[in-house]
C-alpha positions as CSV (number, residue, x, y, z in Angstrom):
1,M,-10.0,-11.7,15.6
2,W,-10.2,-9.8,12.1
3,M,-7.5,-13.0,10.4
4,E,-9.7,-14.6,12.3
5,R,-13.0,-13.5,10.3
6,W,-10.8,-13.1,6.8
7,R,-9.4,-16.7,7.0
8,R,-13.4,-17.8,7.1
9,R,-14.3,-15.7,4.3
10,R,-11.3,-15.6,2.0
11,W,-12.3,-18.5,-0.2
12,P,-15.6,-18.0,-0.7
13,L,-13.7,-14.5,-1.5
14,L,-11.2,-15.3,-4.1
15,L,-13.9,-18.1,-5.4
16,V,-15.5,-14.6,-6.0
17,A,-13.3,-12.9,-7.4
18,A,-11.5,-15.4,-9.7
19,V,-14.8,-15.9,-11.9
20,V,-14.9,-12.2,-12.5
21,I,-11.6,-12.2,-13.3
22,S,-12.0,-12.7,-17.7
23,A,-15.4,-11.0,-17.7
24,L,-13.1,-8.0,-15.9
25,A,-10.5,-8.3,-18.5
26,S,-12.5,-8.4,-21.6
27,A,-14.7,-5.0,-20.3
28,V,-10.7,-3.4,-20.0
29,E,-11.3,0.2,-21.9
30,A,-8.7,2.3,-23.1
31,S,-8.1,5.1,-19.6
32,P,-10.1,7.7,-19.3
33,L,-7.7,9.3,-18.0
34,Q,-5.0,11.4,-18.8
35,V,-1.4,13.0,-18.5
36,G,-2.1,16.7,-18.1
37,F,-5.5,16.4,-17.9
38,Y,-6.0,19.3,-15.4
39,Q,-3.8,21.7,-18.3
40,G,-7.0,23.9,-19.1
41,T,-8.4,24.4,-15.7
42,C,-5.6,24.3,-13.7
43,P,-2.1,23.8,-14.9
44,I,-0.2,25.0,-12.0
45,A,-1.7,21.2,-9.8
46,E,1.2,19.9,-10.4
47,D,3.0,22.0,-9.1
48,V,1.3,23.5,-5.8
49,V,1.1,19.1,-5.4
50,H,5.2,19.1,-5.7
51,E,5.7,22.1,-3.6
52,E,3.3,20.9,-0.2
53,M,5.2,17.8,-0.8
54,R,8.6,18.7,-0.4
55,L,7.8,21.5,2.7
56,I,5.5,18.2,4.3
57,L,8.0,16.2,3.8
58,M,10.2,18.0,4.8
59,E,8.5,18.8,8.1
60,D,8.1,14.5,8.2
61,S,9.6,12.4,6.2
62,T,8.0,9.2,7.2
63,L,4.5,10.1,5.5
64,A,6.6,9.2,2.4
65,P,5.1,5.8,2.7
66,S,2.2,6.3,4.8
67,L,1.7,8.6,1.3
68,L,2.0,5.2,-0.7
69,R,0.3,3.6,1.4
70,M,-3.4,5.2,1.1
71,H,-2.7,5.5,-2.4
72,Y,-2.3,2.1,-2.9
73,H,-5.1,1.4,0.7
74,D,-7.8,4.0,-2.2
75,C,-6.6,2.0,-5.2
76,F,-7.7,-1.0,-3.7
77,V,-11.0,-0.9,-2.1
78,Q,-13.8,1.1,-5.0
79,G,-11.3,1.8,-6.4
80,C,-9.3,5.2,-6.7
81,D,-11.6,7.6,-6.0
82,G,-11.0,9.3,-3.0
83,S,-13.1,7.2,-0.2
84,V,-10.5,6.8,1.5
85,M,-10.6,10.2,2.3
86,L,-14.4,10.0,3.9
87,K,-15.2,10.1,7.9
88,S,-17.8,8.7,9.4
89,R,-19.8,9.3,11.9
90,K,-20.3,5.9,13.3
91,K,-16.9,5.1,12.4
92,K,-18.2,2.6,9.5
93,A,-16.1,4.6,6.5
94,E,-12.8,2.8,5.2
95,R,-10.2,4.7,7.7
96,D,-12.0,3.0,10.5
97,A,-11.3,-0.4,9.2
98,L,-9.0,-2.8,10.9
99,P,-6.3,-1.8,8.0
100,N,-6.8,2.1,8.1
101,R,-7.2,2.9,11.3
102,S,-3.2,3.7,11.7
103,M,-3.3,5.3,8.4
104,R,-1.4,8.4,9.2
105,G,-1.8,11.7,5.6
106,F,-4.9,12.2,5.4
107,D,-3.9,16.0,7.4
108,A,-1.3,16.0,4.1
109,I,-3.9,15.5,1.8
110,E,-6.1,17.8,3.8
111,R,-3.4,21.2,3.1
112,I,-2.9,20.3,-0.2
113,K,-6.7,20.6,-1.8
114,A,-6.7,23.9,0.9
115,R,-3.9,25.1,-0.9
116,L,-5.6,24.3,-4.2
117,E,-8.9,25.4,-3.5
118,T,-7.1,29.1,-3.7
119,V,-6.2,29.7,-6.8
120,C,-8.3,26.2,-8.5
121,P,-11.5,26.0,-6.7
122,L,-14.1,22.5,-7.0
123,T,-11.3,21.9,-9.8
124,V,-8.5,18.8,-8.2
125,S,-9.5,15.6,-6.9
126,C,-8.9,14.1,-3.4
127,A,-8.8,10.9,-5.7
128,D,-6.0,12.6,-8.3
129,I,-4.3,14.3,-5.3
130,I,-3.7,11.6,-3.5
131,A,-2.1,9.6,-6.7
132,M,0.4,12.4,-7.1
133,A,1.5,12.9,-3.3
134,A,1.6,9.3,-4.1
135,R,4.3,10.3,-7.3
136,D,5.5,12.5,-5.4
137,A,6.5,10.9,-2.0
138,V,8.2,7.8,-4.1
139,Y,9.9,11.0,-6.0
140,L,10.9,12.7,-3.7
141,S,12.6,9.0,-1.1
142,H,15.3,9.3,-4.4
143,G,12.9,6.9,-6.7
144,P,12.1,7.4,-9.8
145,W,9.7,10.3,-11.5
146,Y,6.6,9.2,-13.5
147,D,4.0,10.8,-15.5
148,V,0.7,10.4,-13.8
149,E,-2.6,10.3,-15.2
150,T,-5.6,12.3,-13.9
151,G,-9.4,12.9,-14.4
152,R,-10.8,11.2,-11.6
153,R,-13.6,12.0,-9.7
154,D,-14.8,11.9,-6.2
155,G,-16.4,8.9,-4.8
156,S,-19.3,9.6,-2.4
157,V,-19.7,5.4,-0.6
158,S,-17.2,4.9,2.1
159,V,-18.1,1.4,3.8
160,A,-15.1,-0.3,6.1
161,E,-16.2,-3.8,5.7
162,Y,-15.0,-3.0,2.0
163,A,-11.3,-2.3,3.6
164,E,-11.7,-5.0,5.4
165,N,-12.9,-8.0,2.3
166,D,-10.5,-6.1,-0.8
167,L,-6.5,-5.5,1.1
168,A,-5.1,-8.8,2.1
169,P,-3.0,-9.5,5.3
170,P,0.2,-10.5,5.9
171,D,0.4,-14.2,5.8
172,S,-1.2,-14.1,2.3
173,N,0.0,-16.8,0.0
174,I,1.3,-16.1,-3.4
175,V,-2.3,-17.8,-5.4
176,D,-4.1,-15.4,-2.6
177,V,-1.6,-12.0,-4.0
178,K,-2.2,-13.2,-7.7
179,T,-5.9,-13.5,-6.9
180,F,-5.9,-10.4,-5.2
181,F,-4.2,-8.4,-7.3
182,S,-6.2,-9.2,-10.5
183,V,-9.4,-8.4,-9.4
184,K,-7.6,-5.4,-10.0
185,S,-6.2,-5.9,-12.8
186,L,-3.0,-6.5,-12.4
187,N,0.0,-9.8,-13.2
188,S,2.0,-10.8,-11.5
189,K,4.6,-8.9,-12.8
190,D,3.5,-5.5,-11.6
191,I,3.4,-7.8,-8.1
192,A,6.3,-8.1,-8.3
193,V,7.0,-4.9,-9.1
194,L,4.2,-3.3,-6.5
195,F,6.3,-5.6,-3.7
196,G,9.1,-2.9,-4.3
197,S,7.4,-0.2,-3.2
198,C,4.3,0.0,-1.2
199,L,0.9,-2.5,-1.4
200,P,-1.6,-3.9,0.4
201,L,0.1,-5.7,2.9
202,P,1.7,-5.6,6.7
203,N,1.5,-1.6,8.3
204,S,5.3,0.5,7.5
205,L,6.3,2.4,10.7
206,L,9.3,4.2,10.3
207,P,11.4,4.8,13.5
208,N,10.9,8.5,14.9
209,F,7.2,7.2,15.2
210,L,7.8,5.4,18.2
211,S,5.9,7.8,19.9
212,S,2.3,7.4,17.8
213,P,-0.7,5.3,19.9
214,P,-0.5,1.9,19.7
215,H,-1.3,0.4,16.2
216,L,-3.5,-2.5,15.7
217,F,-3.1,-4.8,13.5
218,P,-0.3,-3.8,10.4
219,F,-2.1,-4.4,7.5
220,S,-0.2,-2.4,5.0
221,R,3.3,-1.3,4.7
222,C,6.0,-0.2,1.9
223,H,8.4,-3.2,1.4
224,S,11.2,-0.9,0.1
225,I,11.1,2.0,3.1
226,G,10.1,2.2,6.4
227,T,9.9,-0.1,9.5
228,S,7.3,-2.5,10.7
229,H,6.0,-3.7,14.4
230,C,6.9,-7.6,14.9
231,G,3.5,-8.5,15.4
232,P,3.2,-10.4,11.9
233,I,6.0,-12.1,11.9
234,Q,5.8,-13.8,15.3
235,K,3.6,-16.6,13.6
236,R,6.7,-17.4,10.9
237,L,9.2,-17.8,13.7
238,Y,7.4,-19.2,16.3
239,N,4.4,-21.3,15.5
240,F,4.7,-20.9,11.2
241,T,2.6,-24.1,10.7
242,G,0.7,-24.7,14.7
243,H,3.3,-26.4,16.2
244,M,5.5,-24.2,17.4
245,D,8.0,-24.5,14.6
246,Q,9.7,-21.8,12.2
247,D,9.3,-21.0,8.5
248,P,11.0,-23.7,7.4
249,S,11.9,-20.9,3.9
250,L,12.8,-18.6,6.7
251,D,17.1,-18.2,6.2
252,P,18.2,-19.1,9.5
253,A,20.4,-16.8,9.8
254,Y,18.1,-14.2,9.5
255,A,15.7,-15.6,11.7
256,A,17.9,-15.6,14.5
257,Q,18.9,-12.0,13.5
258,L,14.6,-11.6,14.0
259,K,14.6,-13.4,17.1
260,K,16.4,-11.9,19.1
261,L,14.4,-8.3,18.2
262,C,10.9,-10.6,18.4
263,P,10.8,-12.2,21.0
264,P,7.9,-14.7,21.2
265,P,4.1,-13.8,21.7
266,R,2.9,-13.8,25.4
267,P,-0.1,-14.3,27.2
268,G,-2.7,-12.2,25.9
269,D,-0.7,-10.7,22.6
270,D,-3.0,-11.2,19.7
271,D,-3.8,-10.0,16.3
272,D,-3.6,-7.3,17.0
273,G,0.4,-6.5,18.1
274,G,0.1,-6.1,21.8
275,G,3.1,-6.6,24.0
276,E,6.5,-6.9,22.2
277,G,4.6,-7.4,19.1
278,K,4.9,-3.5,18.7
279,T,8.1,-3.4,18.8
280,K,10.0,-1.9,14.6
281,V,12.1,-4.0,12.6
282,P,13.5,-3.2,9.6
283,L,11.8,-3.9,6.4
284,D,14.5,-3.8,4.3
285,P,17.7,-3.9,6.5
286,G,19.8,-1.5,5.8
287,S,17.6,0.6,3.3
288,N,15.0,2.0,5.6
289,Y,14.4,5.2,3.9
290,T,15.0,5.4,-0.4
291,F,14.6,3.6,-3.1
292,D,16.8,1.2,-4.3
293,L,17.4,-2.8,-5.5
294,S,18.1,-3.9,-1.7
295,Y,14.3,-5.1,-1.3
296,Y,14.9,-7.6,-3.7
297,R,18.5,-9.0,-3.0
298,H,17.4,-9.0,0.5
299,V,14.0,-11.7,-0.1
300,L,16.7,-13.5,-2.3
301,A,19.0,-14.0,0.6
302,T,17.5,-14.6,3.1
303,G,12.6,-15.0,2.4
304,G,12.3,-11.4,3.1
305,L,10.6,-10.3,6.4
306,F,7.3,-11.3,5.6
307,E,5.6,-14.2,4.1
308,S,4.5,-12.2,1.5
309,D,8.1,-11.6,0.6
310,G,8.8,-14.9,0.1
311,S,6.3,-16.4,-1.8
312,L,7.5,-14.1,-4.2
313,L,9.7,-17.2,-4.7
314,K,7.3,-19.4,-4.8
315,D,6.0,-18.8,-8.6
316,P,8.4,-18.9,-12.2
317,V,7.1,-15.1,-12.6
318,T,7.8,-13.1,-9.4
319,R,10.3,-15.1,-9.0
320,G,12.4,-14.7,-12.2
321,Y,11.2,-10.8,-11.8
322,V,13.2,-10.9,-8.0
323,E,16.0,-12.8,-9.6
324,K,16.4,-10.2,-12.2
325,V,16.3,-6.6,-9.9
326,A,18.4,-8.5,-7.8
327,N,22.1,-8.5,-10.4
328,A,20.8,-5.4,-12.0
329,S,23.2,-3.2,-12.0
330,S,21.4,-0.4,-11.8
331,P,17.8,-0.1,-10.7
332,D,16.7,1.8,-14.3
333,E,14.7,-0.8,-15.3
334,Y,12.9,-1.1,-11.9
335,Y,12.3,2.2,-11.9
336,K,10.6,2.2,-15.7
337,D,8.6,-0.9,-14.6
338,L,7.6,0.9,-11.2
339,G,6.3,3.9,-12.7
340,E,4.7,2.1,-15.4
341,A,3.0,-0.4,-12.5
342,M,1.8,3.0,-10.5
343,V,0.4,4.7,-13.8
344,K,-2.0,0.7,-14.0
345,M,-3.3,0.3,-10.9
346,G,-3.7,4.4,-10.4
347,R,-7.0,3.4,-13.5
348,T,-8.5,1.1,-10.8
349,D,-12.0,1.7,-11.1
350,V,-11.9,5.1,-11.0
351,L,-15.4,7.6,-11.4
352,Y,-14.8,9.8,-15.2
353,G,-16.8,12.7,-16.7
354,E,-20.2,12.8,-15.1
355,Q,-19.0,10.4,-12.4
356,G,-18.6,11.2,-9.0
357,E,-17.6,14.4,-7.7
358,I,-15.6,17.3,-7.1
359,R,-15.8,18.2,-3.2
360,A,-14.1,21.3,-1.5
361,T,-12.5,19.5,1.0
362,C,-12.3,15.7,1.0
363,G,-12.3,14.5,4.5
364,V,-16.4,14.6,4.8
365,F,-18.3,13.2,6.7
366,V,-21.1,10.3,5.0
367,D,-23.6,10.2,7.8
């Protein structure tokens, strides 16, 4: 199973990552991206993206967390280069990796790209479209508006194994999470901020998505909007340390509620979330569909749905941020922090200038 393979190679990968963190930090330069990059070549680019996103989410609001998820996955695997959109006839591209097999939103990005190609041919990159679509997904879900830096170019390499190496599973502890984020030049505050929206952790699916086909191991999710399968939390509820026990950091009353929704896994169930693991539970009870501060209040009160949520309370910086936001009377400061963190993440290992390419279709084959 993928989880076991990842655990076996986790520490070698993290040690390598730790070695390069200081080198990456010393190499940080001013971002080659800029707000309004397309003003001279396609001044209506952001308006086109926003209008298409408004129509897309009117047709299917469940795509909002999916498109946020796509932006995180794109940036955390080889940088924000649109490579998550690429296809492989041999099923070896990023979208074929276990964490991405339930990914939705590819058609939405292609729809936006096709519209842009009619007004500004071979001008706006798929990577920039993904970043702008993610921002619009936040805003159209009653979250903040923030300016998106643009100027990315698209990569032409997409490898499934890279996705399986670079995205952390839901049982990551805070040390693991901090290491993965540090490699992307994201700090502890960024972790706490992005956990309140979306990041590379268990998959988010919304209730009217119940008719979709069985999903493989849930790998990424939006923390403040959506739902999740029971699969990723069954270990936390029933076999946390391998002795048929419950995670002691999980609030007992909340755990009892979860157990009513998520019975113990049956023989034959595995990390893919088979059997009862496909039942869905809300990520943030009472606030599944909008951005607000209730995620932080929920984590502080109960330990959160996932082990990775509870891990925020085990680090002084992330815990301090959770406590501050949970007790805030207004979301304004969090909204400001979210915009800054999203922009920062959007600078990860970008291609620019003469690097990469601008292609007419985002989902071309790499083989």
